[in-house]
mmCIF file as gemmi writes it, N, C-alpha and C atoms, coordinates in Angstrom:
data_model
loop_
_atom_site.group_PDB
_atom_site.id
_atom_site.type_symbol
_atom_site.label_atom_id
_atom_site.label_alt_id
_atom_site.label_comp_id
_atom_site.label_asym_id
_atom_site.label_entity_id
_atom_site.label_seq_id
_atom_site.pdbx_PDB_ins_code
_atom_site.Cartn_x
_atom_site.Cartn_y
_atom_site.Cartn_z
_atom_site.occupancy
_atom_site.B_iso_or_equiv
_atom_site.pdbx_formal_charge
_atom_site.auth_seq_id
_atom_site.auth_asym_id
_atom_site.pdbx_PDB_model_num
ATOM 1 N N . GLY Axp A 1 ? 0.797 -1.206 0.155 1 0 ? 1 A 1
ATOM 2 C CA . GLY Axp A 1 ? -0.343 0.109 0.009 1 0 ? 1 A 1
ATOM 3 C C . GLY Axp A 1 ? 0.72 1.28 0.552 1 0 ? 1 A 1
ATOM 4 N N . PRO Axp A 2 ? -0.114 2.263 0.284 1 0 ? 2 A 1
ATOM 5 C CA . PRO Axp A 2 ? 0.703 4.185 -0.261 1 0 ? 2 A 1
ATOM 6 C C . PRO Axp A 2 ? 1.533 3.923 1.45 1 0 ? 2 A 1
ATOM 7 N N . HIS Axp A 3 ? 1.632 3.204 2.212 1 0 ? 3 A 1
ATOM 8 C CA . HIS Axp A 3 ? 2.738 3.251 3.383 1 0 ? 3 A 1
ATOM 9 C C . HIS Axp A 3 ? 4.126 2.305 3.44 1 0 ? 3 A 1
ATOM 10 N N . GLY Axp A 4 ? 4.055 1.805 2.272 1 0 ? 4 A 1
ATOM 11 C CA . GLY Axp A 4 ? 5.084 0.498 2.523 1 0 ? 4 A 1
ATOM 12 C C . GLY Axp A 4 ? 4.766 -1.194 2.875 1 0 ? 4 A 1
ATOM 13 N N . PHE Axp A 5 ? 3.972 -1.536 3.333 1 0 ? 5 A 1
ATOM 14 C CA . PHE Axp A 5 ? 3.326 -2.672 3.76 1 0 ? 5 A 1
ATOM 15 C C . PHE Axp A 5 ? 2.132 -2.962 2.504 1 0 ? 5 A 1
ATOM 16 N N . SER Axp A 6 ? 2.532 -4.552 2.336 1 0 ? 6 A 1
ATOM 17 C CA . SER Axp A 6 ? 1.505 -5.324 1.935 1 0 ? 6 A 1
ATOM 18 C C . SER Axp A 6 ? 0.719 -5.465 1.863 1 0 ? 6 A 1
ATOM 19 N N . LEU Axp A 7 ? -0.286 -6.187 1.34 1 0 ? 7 A 1
ATOM 20 C CA . LEU Axp A 7 ? -1.236 -7.029 1.676 1 0 ? 7 A 1
ATOM 21 C C . LEU Axp A 7 ? -1.008 -8.339 2.422 1 0 ? 7 A 1
ATOM 22 N N . HIS Axp A 8 ? 0.274 -8.699 1.854 1 0 ? 8 A 1
ATOM 23 C CA . HIS Axp A 8 ? 0.66 -10.545 2.929 1 0 ? 8 A 1
ATOM 24 C C . HIS Axp A 8 ? 0.748 -9.366 3.64 1 0 ? 8 A 1
ATOM 25 N N . PHE Axp A 9 ? 1.369 -8.364 4.402 1 0 ? 9 A 1
ATOM 26 C CA . PHE Axp A 9 ? 2.268 -8.331 5.16 1 0 ? 9 A 1
ATOM 27 C C . PHE Axp A 9 ? 0.732 -7.779 6.71 1 0 ? 9 A 1
ATOM 28 N N . HIS Axp A 10 ? 0.139 -7.337 6.022 1 0 ? 10 A 1
ATOM 29 C CA . HIS Axp A 10 ? -1.375 -7.402 6.991 1 0 ? 10 A 1
ATOM 30 C C . HIS Axp A 10 ? -2.023 -8.63 7.233 1 0 ? 10 A 1
ATOM 31 N N . ALA Axp A 11 ? -1.826 -9.63 5.985 1 0 ? 11 A 1
ATOM 32 C CA . ALA Axp A 11 ? -2.909 -10.445 6.402 1 0 ? 11 A 1
ATOM 33 C C . ALA Axp A 11 ? -2.021 -11.45 7.333 1 0 ? 11 A 1
ATOM 34 N N . GLN Axp A 12 ? -0.309 -11.265 7.61 1 0 ? 12 A 1
ATOM 35 C CA . GLN Axp A 12 ? 0.24 -12.183 8.171 1 0 ? 12 A 1
ATOM 36 C C . GLN Axp A 12 ? 0.056 -11.35 9.787 1 0 ? 12 A 1
ATOM 37 N N . VAL Axp A 13 ? -0.073 -10.085 10.057 1 0 ? 13 A 1
ATOM 38 C CA . VAL Axp A 13 ? -0.205 -9.567 11.506 1 0 ? 13 A 1
ATOM 39 C C . VAL Axp A 13 ? -1.401 -10.262 11.372 1 0 ? 13 A 1
ATOM 40 N N . GLY Axp A 14 ? -2.701 -10.782 11.038 1 0 ? 14 A 1
ATOM 41 C CA . GLY Axp A 14 ? -4.134 -10.698 11.333 1 0 ? 14 A 1
ATOM 42 C C . GLY Axp A 14 ? -4.316 -11.563 12.323 1 0 ? 14 A 1
ATOM 43 N N . GLY Axp A 15 ? -3.071 -12.74 12.416 1 0 ? 15 A 1
ATOM 44 C CA . GLY Axp A 15 ? -3.027 -13.996 12.887 1 0 ? 15 A 1
ATOM 45 C C . GLY Axp A 15 ? -4.075 -14.988 12.024 1 0 ? 15 A 1
ATOM 46 N N . ASP Axp A 16 ? -4.634 -15.812 13.075 1 0 ? 16 A 1
ATOM 47 C CA . ASP Axp A 16 ? -5.359 -16.631 13.008 1 0 ? 16 A 1
ATOM 48 C C . ASP Axp A 16 ? -6.568 -16.097 12.303 1 0 ? 16 A 1
ATOM 49 N N . GLU Axp A 17 ? -6.938 -15.033 12.589 1 0 ? 17 A 1
ATOM 50 C CA . GLU Axp A 17 ? -8.396 -14.957 11.727 1 0 ? 17 A 1
ATOM 51 C C . GLU Axp A 17 ? -8.1 -14.525 9.959 1 0 ? 17 A 1
ATOM 52 N N . ALA Axp A 18 ? -6.913 -13.957 9.897 1 0 ? 18 A 1
ATOM 53 C CA . ALA Axp A 18 ? -6.19 -13.815 8.611 1 0 ? 18 A 1
ATOM 54 C C . ALA Axp A 18 ? -5.355 -14.481 7.763 1 0 ? 18 A 1
ATOM 55 N N . GLN Axp A 19 ? -5.537 -15.651 8.144 1 0 ? 19 A 1
ATOM 56 C CA . GLN Axp A 19 ? -5.42 -17.209 7.823 1 0 ? 19 A 1
ATOM 57 C C . GLN Axp A 19 ? -5.635 -17.161 6.302 1 0 ? 19 A 1
ATOM 58 N N . PRO Axp A 20 ? -6.758 -17.596 6.524 1 0 ? 20 A 1
ATOM 59 C CA . PRO Axp A 20 ? -7.596 -17.968 5.164 1 0 ? 20 A 1
ATOM 60 C C . PRO Axp A 20 ? -7.009 -16.842 3.568 1 0 ? 20 A 1
ATOM 61 N N . VAL Axp A 21 ? -7.058 -15.372 4.49 1 0 ? 21 A 1
ATOM 62 C CA . VAL Axp A 21 ? -6.568 -14.64 3.42 1 0 ? 21 A 1
ATOM 63 C C . VAL Axp A 21 ? -5.253 -14.598 3.009 1 0 ? 21 A 1
ATOM 64 N N . LEU Axp A 22 ? -4.125 -14.974 3.7 1 0 ? 22 A 1
ATOM 65 C CA . LEU Axp A 22 ? -2.813 -14.881 3.424 1 0 ? 22 A 1
ATOM 66 C C . LEU Axp A 22 ? -2.813 -16.949 2.849 1 0 ? 22 A 1
ATOM 67 N N . ASP Axp A 23 ? -3.157 -17.206 2.911 1 0 ? 23 A 1
ATOM 68 C CA . ASP Axp A 23 ? -3.369 -18.289 2.24 1 0 ? 23 A 1
ATOM 69 C C . ASP Axp A 23 ? -4.121 -18.304 1.354 1 0 ? 23 A 1
ATOM 70 N N . TYR Axp A 24 ? -4.63 -17.079 1.004 1 0 ? 24 A 1
ATOM 71 C CA . TYR Axp A 24 ? -5.01 -16.854 -0.893 1 0 ? 24 A 1
ATOM 72 C C . TYR Axp A 24 ? -4.048 -16.056 -1.62 1 0 ? 24 A 1
ATOM 73 N N . LEU Axp A 25 ? -3.32 -15.151 -0.692 1 0 ? 25 A 1
ATOM 74 C CA . LEU Axp A 25 ? -2.647 -14.387 -1.363 1 0 ? 25 A 1
ATOM 75 C C . LEU Axp A 25 ? -1.194 -14.798 -1.258 1 0 ? 25 A 1
ATOM 76 N N . GLN Axp A 26 ? -0.917 -15.621 -0.884 1 0 ? 26 A 1
ATOM 77 C CA . GLN Axp A 26 ? 0.077 -16.95 -0.919 1 0 ? 26 A 1
ATOM 78 C C . GLN Axp A 26 ? 0.099 -17.335 -2.711 1 0 ? 26 A 1
ATOM 79 N N . SER Axp A 27 ? -1.793 -18.258 -2.768 1 0 ? 27 A 1
ATOM 80 C CA . SER Axp A 27 ? -1.839 -18.877 -3.766 1 0 ? 27 A 1
ATOM 81 C C . SER Axp A 27 ? -1.471 -18.028 -5.342 1 0 ? 27 A 1
ATOM 82 N N . VAL Axp A 28 ? -2.144 -16.987 -4.967 1 0 ? 28 A 1
ATOM 83 C CA . VAL Axp A 28 ? -2.118 -15.816 -6.415 1 0 ? 28 A 1
ATOM 84 C C . VAL Axp A 28 ? -0.311 -15.119 -6.436 1 0 ? 28 A 1
ATOM 85 N N . LYS Axp A 29 ? 0.188 -14.79 -5.481 1 0 ? 29 A 1
ATOM 86 C CA . LYS Axp A 29 ? 1.767 -14.581 -5.514 1 0 ? 29 A 1
ATOM 87 C C . LYS Axp A 29 ? 2.321 -14.668 -4.195 1 0 ? 29 A 1
ATOM 88 N N . THR Axp A 30 ? 3.328 -15.97 -4.61 1 0 ? 30 A 1
ATOM 89 C CA . THR Axp A 30 ? 4.14 -16.424 -3.126 1 0 ? 30 A 1
ATOM 90 C C . THR Axp A 30 ? 5.298 -15.355 -2.623 1 0 ? 30 A 1
ATOM 91 N N . VAL Axp A 31 ? 5.25 -15.268 -1.525 1 0 ? 31 A 1
ATOM 92 C CA . VAL Axp A 31 ? 5.968 -14.186 -0.938 1 0 ? 31 A 1
ATOM 93 C C . VAL Axp A 31 ? 7.001 -14.75 0.138 1 0 ? 31 A 1
ATOM 94 N N . GLU Axp A 32 ? 8.053 -14.539 0.275 1 0 ? 32 A 1
ATOM 95 C CA . GLU Axp A 32 ? 8.597 -14.924 1.486 1 0 ? 32 A 1
ATOM 96 C C . GLU Axp A 32 ? 8.525 -14.092 2.249 1 0 ? 32 A 1
ATOM 97 N N . LEU Axp A 33 ? 8.184 -14.171 3.404 1 0 ? 33 A 1
ATOM 98 C CA . LEU Axp A 33 ? 7.777 -13.552 4.314 1 0 ? 33 A 1
ATOM 99 C C . LEU Axp A 33 ? 8.457 -13.611 5.888 1 0 ? 33 A 1
ATOM 100 N N . LYS Axp A 34 ? 8.836 -12.618 6.795 1 0 ? 34 A 1
ATOM 101 C CA . LYS Axp A 34 ? 9.873 -12.813 7.116 1 0 ? 34 A 1
ATOM 102 C C . LYS Axp A 34 ? 9.281 -12.354 8.363 1 0 ? 34 A 1
ATOM 103 N N . PRO Axp A 35 ? 9.797 -12.895 9.524 1 0 ? 35 A 1
ATOM 104 C CA . PRO Axp A 35 ? 8.739 -12.709 10.973 1 0 ? 35 A 1
ATOM 105 C C . PRO Axp A 35 ? 8.775 -11.343 11.561 1 0 ? 35 A 1
ATOM 106 N N . VAL Axp A 36 ? 7.534 -11.329 12.049 1 0 ? 36 A 1
ATOM 107 C CA . VAL Axp A 36 ? 7.807 -9.986 12.345 1 0 ? 36 A 1
ATOM 108 C C . VAL Axp A 36 ? 8.34 -9.355 14.01 1 0 ? 36 A 1
ATOM 109 N N . PRO Axp A 37 ? 9.126 -8.722 14.174 1 0 ? 37 A 1
ATOM 110 C CA . PRO Axp A 37 ? 9.563 -8.535 15.71 1 0 ? 37 A 1
ATOM 111 C C . PRO Axp A 37 ? 8.603 -8.243 16.659 1 0 ? 37 A 1
ATOM 112 N N . PHE Axp A 38 ? 7.249 -7.488 16.458 1 0 ? 38 A 1
ATOM 113 C CA . PHE Axp A 38 ? 6.618 -6.825 17.622 1 0 ? 38 A 1
ATOM 114 C C . PHE Axp A 38 ? 4.985 -8.126 18.024 1 0 ? 38 A 1
ATOM 115 N N . LEU Axp A 39 ? 5.421 -9.281 16.577 1 0 ? 39 A 1
ATOM 116 C CA . LEU Axp A 39 ? 3.901 -10.143 17.551 1 0 ? 39 A 1
ATOM 117 C C . LEU Axp A 39 ? 4.637 -10.981 18.3 1 0 ? 39 A 1
ATOM 118 N N . LYS Axp A 40 ? 3.639 -11.48 19.076 1 0 ? 40 A 1
ATOM 119 C CA . LYS Axp A 40 ? 3.99 -12.573 20.005 1 0 ? 40 A 1
ATOM 120 C C . LYS Axp A 40 ? 4.632 -13.847 19.341 1 0 ? 40 A 1
ATOM 121 N N . LYS Axp A 41 ? 5.521 -14.655 20.01 1 0 ? 41 A 1
ATOM 122 C CA . LYS Axp A 41 ? 5.552 -16.033 19.42 1 0 ? 41 A 1
ATOM 123 C C . LYS Axp A 41 ? 4.788 -16.784 19.713 1 0 ? 41 A 1
ATOM 124 N N . LYS Axp A 42 ? 4.425 -17.906 19.311 1 0 ? 42 A 1
ATOM 125 C CA . LYS Axp A 42 ? 3.431 -19.123 19.375 1 0 ? 42 A 1
ATOM 126 C C . LYS Axp A 42 ? 3.886 -20.354 20.561 1 0 ? 42 A 1
């Protein structure tokens, strides 16, 4: 987006609720997702 964060990034930080969206986005265009430092690790 205009602020530099991709849809993939937003879906990644959306957690479990956004997982289907992330799966769809990855099926359209695979992007290497790096760990997000401010997210809690499971």
